[in-house]
C-alpha positions in Angstrom: -71.2 -24.8 74.5 -72.3 -23.5 71.2 -69.6 -20.8 71.3 -66.8 -23.3 72.0 -67.8 -25.4 69.0 -67.9 -22.4 66.7 -64.5 -21.3 67.9 -63.0 -24.7 67.4 -64.4 -24.8 63.8 -63.0 -21.3 63.1 -59.5 -22.4 64.2 -59.7 -25.5 62.1 -60.7 -23.4 59.1 -57.8 -21.0 59.6 -55.4 -23.9 59.9 -56.7 -25.4 56.7 -56.3 -22.0 55.0 -52.8 -21.5 56.3 -51.8 -25.0 55.2 -53.3 -24.4 51.7 -51.3 -21.2 51.4 -48.0 -22.8 52.5 -48.6 -25.8 50.2 -49.1 -23.5 47.1 -46.2 -21.0 47.4 -43.2 -21.3 45.2 -40.7 -20.8 48.0 -39.6 -23.7 50.1 -40.6 -23.5 53.8 -39.4 -25.5 56.8 -40.6 -25.2 60.4 -38.1 -26.2 63.1 -38.5 -26.7 66.8 -36.2 -25.2 69.4 -33.6 -28.0 68.8 -33.5 -27.5 65.0 -35.6 -30.5 64.3 -37.9 -30.3 61.3 -41.6 -30.3 62.2 -43.0 -29.1 58.9 -41.9 -29.0 55.2 -44.1 -27.7 52.3 -44.2 -29.4 48.9 -42.0 -26.7 47.3 -39.1 -27.5 49.7 -39.2 -31.1 48.7 -39.5 -30.4 45.0 -36.6 -27.9 45.1 -34.3 -30.3 46.9 -35.4 -33.5 45.1 -37.2 -35.3 48.0 -40.4 -37.1 47.6 -41.8 -37.6 51.1 -42.1 -35.2 54.0 -40.8 -38.1 56.2 -37.4 -37.5 54.8 -37.3 -34.3 56.9 -39.8 -34.6 59.7 -38.2 -35.5 63.1 -34.7 -34.9 61.8 -32.2 -32.1 62.4 -32.3 -30.0 59.2 -28.7 -29.0 59.4 -27.4 -32.5 59.1 -29.6 -33.2 56.0 -29.1 -30.1 53.8 -26.8 -27.6 55.5 -23.8 -29.7 56.6 -21.2 -28.4 54.0 -20.1 -25.2 52.3 -20.2 -24.9 48.5 -16.6 -26.2 48.2 -17.6 -29.3 50.2 -15.8 -28.3 53.4 -17.6 -29.0 56.7 -20.1 -26.4 57.9 -20.1 -26.5 61.7 -23.4 -26.1 63.5 -21.9 -23.2 65.5 -21.7 -21.2 62.3 -25.1 -22.2 60.9 -27.3 -19.1 60.5 -30.4 -21.2 60.8 -29.5 -22.5 64.2 -28.1 -19.1 65.3 -31.6 -17.6 64.7 -33.1 -20.2 67.1 -30.4 -19.6 69.7 -30.4 -15.8 69.6 -34.0 -15.2 68.6 -32.8 -12.8 65.9 -33.9 -12.7 62.3 -31.3 -13.9 59.8 -31.1 -13.5 56.1 -28.5 -15.0 53.7 -28.4 -14.0 50.1 -26.2 -16.8 48.7 -25.4 -20.2 50.2 -26.1 -23.8 49.2 -28.5 -26.5 50.5 -27.6 -30.0 49.5 -30.2 -31.9 47.6 -31.3 -35.6 47.7 -28.6 -36.5 45.1 -25.8 -34.9 47.1 -25.5 -31.9 44.8 -25.4 -28.3 46.0 -28.4 -26.1 45.2 -27.7 -22.3 45.4 -30.3 -20.7 47.6 -31.2 -17.5 49.4 -33.0 -17.9 52.7 -34.4 -16.1 55.7 -34.9 -17.3 59.3 -37.9 -16.1 61.3 -37.6 -17.1 65.0 -40.9 -18.2 66.7 -41.8 -17.5 70.3 -44.4 -19.0 72.6 -45.2 -17.7 76.1 -42.2 -15.4 75.8 -39.8 -18.2 75.0 -38.2 -19.2 71.6 -40.1 -22.2 70.4 -38.3 -22.7 67.0 -38.0 -21.0 63.6 -39.6 -20.8 60.2 -37.2 -21.0 57.2 -38.2 -19.6 53.8 -35.8 -20.2 50.9 -35.7 -19.8 47.1 -33.8 -21.7 44.5 -31.2 -19.5 42.8 -30.2 -22.1 40.2 -31.9 -20.4 37.3 -30.8 -17.0 38.5 -27.2 -18.2 38.8 -27.4 -19.7 35.3 -28.8 -16.5 33.9 -26.2 -14.6 35.8 -23.4 -16.8 34.3 -24.9 -16.3 30.8 -25.1 -12.6 31.4 -21.5 -12.5 32.6 -20.4 -14.5 29.6 -22.4 -12.2 27.3 -20.9 -9.1 28.9 -17.4 -10.6 28.7 -18.0 -11.4 25.0 -19.2 -7.8 24.2 -16.4 -6.3 26.3 -14.0 -8.3 24.2 -15.7 -7.2 21.0 -15.7 -3.6 22.3 -12.0 -3.8 23.2 -10.7 -5.7 20.1 -13.1 -4.7 17.3 -11.5 -3.6 14.1 -13.7 -0.5 14.2 -14.2 2.4 16.5 -17.0 2.2 19.0 -18.0 5.2 21.1 -20.8 5.6 23.7 -22.1 9.2 24.0 -24.6 10.4 26.6 -27.7 12.5 25.8 -25.7 15.7 26.2 -23.2 14.7 23.5 -20.2 13.9 25.8 -18.2 10.6 25.5 -18.9 8.0 28.1 -16.6 5.4 26.7 -14.6 4.7 23.6 -12.6 1.6 22.6 -8.9 1.7 21.8 -9.5 1.6 18.0 -11.5 4.9 18.3 -8.9 6.5 20.6 -6.1 5.6 18.2 -8.1 6.8 15.2 -8.6 10.3 16.7 -5.3 10.3 18.7 -7.1 11.2 21.9 -7.0 9.3 25.2 -10.3 8.2 26.7 -9.9 10.9 29.4 -9.4 13.6 26.8 -12.5 12.3 24.8 -14.6 12.4 27.9 -13.9 16.1 28.3 -14.9 16.9 24.7 -18.3 17.4 23.2 -18.5 15.3 20.1 -19.0 18.6 18.1 -15.5 19.5 19.0 -14.0 16.7 17.0 -16.6 16.7 14.2 -16.4 19.1 11.2 -19.0 21.8 11.7 -20.9 21.2 8.5 -21.2 17.4 9.2 -22.1 18.1 12.9 -25.0 20.3 11.7 -26.3 17.5 9.4 -26.0 14.9 12.2 -28.0 17.1 14.7 -31.1 16.6 12.6 -30.6 12.8 12.4 -30.0 12.6 16.1 -33.2 14.6 16.8 -35.2 12.1 14.7 -33.5 9.3 16.7 -34.4 11.0 20.0 -38.0 11.4 18.9 -38.3 7.8 17.9 -38.8 8.6 14.2 -36.0 6.2 13.4 -34.2 3.3 15.1 -30.8 4.1 13.7 -29.0 6.2 11.1 -25.8 6.0 9.1 -23.7 9.0 8.0 -20.4 9.6 6.3 -18.7 12.5 8.0 -15.4 14.0 8.9 -13.6 13.9 12.2 -10.9 16.3 13.3 -8.0 14.4 14.9 -5.9 15.7 17.8 -3.1 16.6 15.3 -5.5 18.7 13.3 -5.8 16.3 10.3 -9.2 15.5 9.0 -10.3 12.0 8.3 -13.4 10.6 6.7 -15.5 8.0 8.7 -18.7 6.0 8.2 -20.8 6.2 11.4 -23.7 3.9 12.3 -25.6 5.3 15.3 -28.3 3.8 17.4 -30.0 4.8 20.7 -30.6 2.9 23.9 -31.5 3.4 27.6 -29.7 1.7 30.5 -33.1 1.6 32.3 -36.6 2.5 31.2 -36.4 5.8 33.0 -32.7 6.5 32.1 -31.7 9.3 29.7 -31.2 8.3 26.1 -27.6 7.3 25.2 -26.0 6.7 21.8 -23.6 4.1 20.5 -21.8 4.6 17.2 -19.7 2.1 15.3 -17.1 4.0 13.3 -15.2 2.8 10.2 -12.3 4.8 8.7 -13.1 5.4 5.0 -10.4 8.0 4.3 -8.7 5.7 1.8 -12.0 5.1 0.0 -12.8 8.9 -0.1 -9.3 9.5 -1.4 -9.8 7.0 -4.1 -13.2 8.6 -5.0 -11.5 12.0 -5.1 -8.8 10.6 -7.4 -11.4 8.9 -9.5 -13.3 12.2 -9.8 -10.1 13.9 -10.8 -9.3 11.1 -13.2 -12.7 11.4 -14.9 -12.2 15.2 -15.1 -8.8 14.5 -16.7 -10.3 12.1 -19.1 -13.0 14.6 -20.1 -10.3 17.2 -20.5 -8.3 14.9 -22.7 -11.2 14.2 -25.0 -12.1 17.9 -25.1 -8.6 18.6 -26.3 -8.7 15.8 -28.9 -12.2 17.0 -30.1 -11.5 20.7 -30.2 -7.9 21.9 -29.7 -6.3 19.3 -31.8 -8.9 19.2 -34.5 -8.7 23.0 -35.1 -5.0 23.2 -35.8 -5.1 20.1 -38.0 -8.0 21.6 -39.8 -5.9 24.8 -40.3 -3.0 22.7 -41.6 -5.4 21.3 -44.2 -6.7 24.7 -45.2 -3.2 26.2 -45.4 -1.9 23.3 -47.5 -4.8 23.7 -49.9 -4.0 27.4 -50.3 -0.3 26.7 -50.7 -1.2 24.2 -53.4 -3.5 26.7 -55.1 -0.7 29.4 -55.2 1.8 26.9 -56.5 -0.5 25.9 -59.4 -1.2 29.6 -60.1 2.6 30.3 -60.1 2.1 32.9 -57.3 5.4 32.4 -55.5 4.9 35.3 -53.1 1.5 33.8 -52.0 3.1 30.4 -51.8 5.9 31.7 -49.6 3.4 33.4 -47.3 1.4 30.1 -47.0 4.6 28.1 -46.4 5.5 30.5 -43.5 2.0 30.1 -42.1 2.2 26.4 -42.5 5.5 26.2 -40.6 4.1 28.3 -37.7 1.0 26.1 -37.6 3.1 22.9 -37.6 5.3 24.4 -34.7 2.1 25.2 -32.7 0.6 21.8 -33.3 3.8 20.1 -32.4 3.9 22.1 -29.1 0.3 21.1 -28.4 1.1 17.4 -29.0 4.2 17.6 -26.7 2.1 19.2 -24.0 -0.6 16.7 -24.4 1.7 13.7 -24.3 3.6 15.0 -21.2 0.4 15.9 -19.4 -1.4 12.6 -20.1 1.8 10.8 -19.1 1.9 12.7 -15.9 -1.7 11.7 -15.2 -1.0 8.1 -15.9 2.2 8.4 -13.7 4.3 7.0 -16.6 6.9 9.8 -16.5 10.1 8.8 -14.8 11.0 11.0 -11.8 14.7 11.3 -11.5 15.8 14.3 -9.3 19.4 15.4 -9.2 21.3 18.4 -7.8 21.0 21.4 -10.2 22.4 24.9 -10.1 19.5 27.3 -10.6 21.5 29.9 -12.4 22.7 27.3 -15.0 19.1 26.3 -15.7 18.0 30.0 -16.0 20.8 30.7 -18.5 19.9 27.7 -20.7 16.1 28.6 -20.6 16.7 32.2 -21.5 18.8 31.2 -24.5 16.2 28.7 -25.6 13.4 31.3 -25.7 15.5 34.2 -27.0 14.2 33.9 -30.6 10.6 33.6 -29.5 10.9 36.6 -27.2 12.8 38.6 -29.8 9.8 38.5 -32.1 8.1 40.9 -29.7 11.3 42.7 -28.8 11.1 41.2 -25.3 14.1 41.0 -23.0 14.6 38.0 -20.7 16.7 38.6 -17.6 17.5 36.4 -14.7 19.1 36.5 -11.4 20.1 33.7 -9.0 22.9 33.2 -6.5 25.7 30.9 -7.8 25.4 28.7 -4.7 21.6 28.2 -5.1 20.9 24.5 -5.7 17.7 22.6 -6.2 17.1 18.9 -6.1 14.9 18.4 -9.2 14.2 16.4 -12.2 15.8 18.3 -15.1 13.3 17.4 -17.7 10.4 18.4 -15.5 12.1 21.6 -14.4 12.7 22.6 -18.1 9.1 21.8 -18.9 7.8 23.9 -16.0 10.0 26.9 -17.1 9.2 26.4 -20.8 5.5 26.7 -20.1 5.8 29.6 -17.7 8.2 31.6 -20.0 6.0 30.8 -23.1 3.0 32.1 -21.2 4.9 35.2 -20.2 5.9 35.9 -23.8 2.4 35.2 -25.0 0.7 37.7 -22.7 3.5 40.4 -22.8 3.3 43.6 -24.9 6.1 44.5 -27.2 9.4 45.9 -25.8 8.6 44.4 -22.4 10.7 42.6 -19.8 10.5 39.0 -18.5 12.3 38.3 -15.3 13.4 35.0 -13.8 14.6 35.0 -10.2 15.1 32.5 -7.4 15.7 32.7 -3.7 15.8 30.4 -0.6 12.4 30.5 0.9 13.0 28.1 3.8 15.8 25.8 4.9 14.1 23.1 2.9 12.6 24.9 -0.2 13.7 27.3 -2.9 11.2 29.6 -4.7 11.6 30.2 -8.4 9.5 32.9 -10.1 8.7 34.0 -13.7 7.4 37.6 -13.9 6.1 39.6 -16.9 4.6 43.0 -17.5 1.7 41.8 -19.6 -2.1 41.7 -19.5 -2.4 40.0 -16.1 -5.0 37.5 -15.0 -8.4 38.4 -13.5 -8.8 37.2 -9.8 -11.8 34.9 -10.5 -9.8 33.1 -13.2 -6.7 32.8 -10.9 -8.8 30.6 -8.5 -9.7 28.2 -11.3 -6.5 27.8 -13.1 -5.3 24.7 -11.3 -8.6 22.9 -10.7 -9.0 19.5 -12.4 -11.2 19.7 -15.5 -11.0 23.5 -15.7 -9.7 24.8 -19.0 -8.5 28.3 -19.3 -6.9 29.6 -22.5 -7.2 33.0 -24.0 -5.4 34.6 -26.9 -2.1 36.4 -26.3 -1.3 40.0 -27.2 -0.6 38.9 -30.7 -3.7 36.6 -30.7 -1.5 33.5 -30.0 -3.5 30.4 -29.1 -2.7 28.1 -26.2 -3.6 24.5 -25.2 -4.9 25.2 -21.7 -2.6 22.5 -20.5 0.6 24.4 -19.6 -0.3 25.4 -16.0 -1.9 22.1 -15.2 1.3 20.4 -16.4 3.4 22.8 -14.2 1.2 21.9 -11.2 1.6 18.2 -11.8 5.4 18.4 -12.0 5.9 20.8 -9.1 3.7 18.5 -7.0 5.9 15.6 -7.8 8.8 17.5 -6.2 6.7 18.2 -3.0 6.4 21.9 -3.9 3.6 24.2 -4.6 2.8 26.8 -7.3 1.1 30.2 -6.7 0.1 33.2 -8.8 0.2 36.9 -8.0 -1.4 39.0 -10.8 -3.5 42.0 -11.5 -5.2 42.9 -14.7 -3.1 45.2 -16.8 -0.1 44.9 -14.4 1.4 41.6 -15.4 1.8 38.3 -13.6 4.3 36.7 -11.2 4.1 32.9 -11.0 6.1 31.3 -8.3 6.8 27.6 -7.6 8.9 25.9 -4.9 11.4 23.0 -5.2 13.5 21.2 -2.6 16.9 22.6 -1.7 19.9 20.5 -2.7 23.1 21.0 -0.7 25.2 19.0 -3.1 27.4 20.6 -5.7 26.8 19.2 -9.2 30.4 20.1 -10.2 30.9 20.1 -13.9 27.9 18.0 -14.7 26.3 19.0 -18.0 22.7 19.9 -17.6 21.7 20.6 -21.2 
């Protein structure tokens, strides 16, 4: 008797514990008999579906209350109901996404599982456990919307975006980045990022990426150079941060790229412009002041000789004065042309010109100057050789090069002008002398902005340091290049290129 009472109390205690557990869980739970009639519903099931009393379910077929229609409102036949199928077959059923209909007639997205129950070897019903997916669905929609937003940003951003894995290979890149480097996504994915980054910049970035990997920084920014598929180099600003897809995933990198080539080009031009300005002021402060000071000194000596009646001395001073005025005028002309070229104020008007005609006129122009040193100017050019050039600029180029050749030539030497077709598009024109030559270190600096090179000639003639810079400016305006071949004591050969002109100038006067 005592044992039966104790056993009864134990069963009551277990039932109370089970009921407490079922009443406290967050999942909704229904118990159905073998006909699909509800015999139990926990508080969570009523809360999720908006019912207040358990009587709303007890004694009623569950399918007709909450599982009678699909999400689109179409009828859900009992023959297709997984809940009832579990009772009929005795097999466990699990559904990841369906709807139960709540008390207000609205669908509630749920996931549920059906656990068939047996008694004495026969199916006695089923227990249904379900969870509300409303918040999960809402979060999923928000996530999808966010992903769509960022996919749209990634696709249409007015900047390059590239994802790189821990090994340095491209995972993905947007169209802007592909267009910027002229590579397709497939081509980028086969390249290590060092293969399209200038080596010097890659080596700098390795250190920054190491700090990022070690957690010493959250992000970094760097201005670097990319090598495009066509071999051209562009400047970019790159902002890089690191992330992991999952906590245990390898580190990946995302970089936002902006093309700053135009800005870098502007900075380069600004640097050159500042160097030009410094050069200009240097000439004003030194080169121009000295000859003007010499003019003052010579005029004072001339005045002294005239007062003393020394006509021979006065004649000598007058000769010196004339030479100094000529040199100063040449300096001013060079200075004005050079500064005008820097400010792009000189009109560029190319026309077809016969090279031989230009050589003939230049040789005649410099004959007196060359004759002072007993120098001979010779030239050769095919009659049919034509350039498409601005006559004033071409004359200025040749005037400076021939003047330099005379300046650095020894007496009784030879200056040679020649021209030939270098390519189908360009003609090369050269001025060669047998003078002092130019040391190799100096040759490398002659055309650099802000670099001044001027040495006395074989007769101690002074120069402005502007002539070759002016030649480079004018040759560049024609799309040509200028180069030097020289050795100390063996003379110099300066060659520049101009575009070919296939037109015949006819009888047009070029002088």
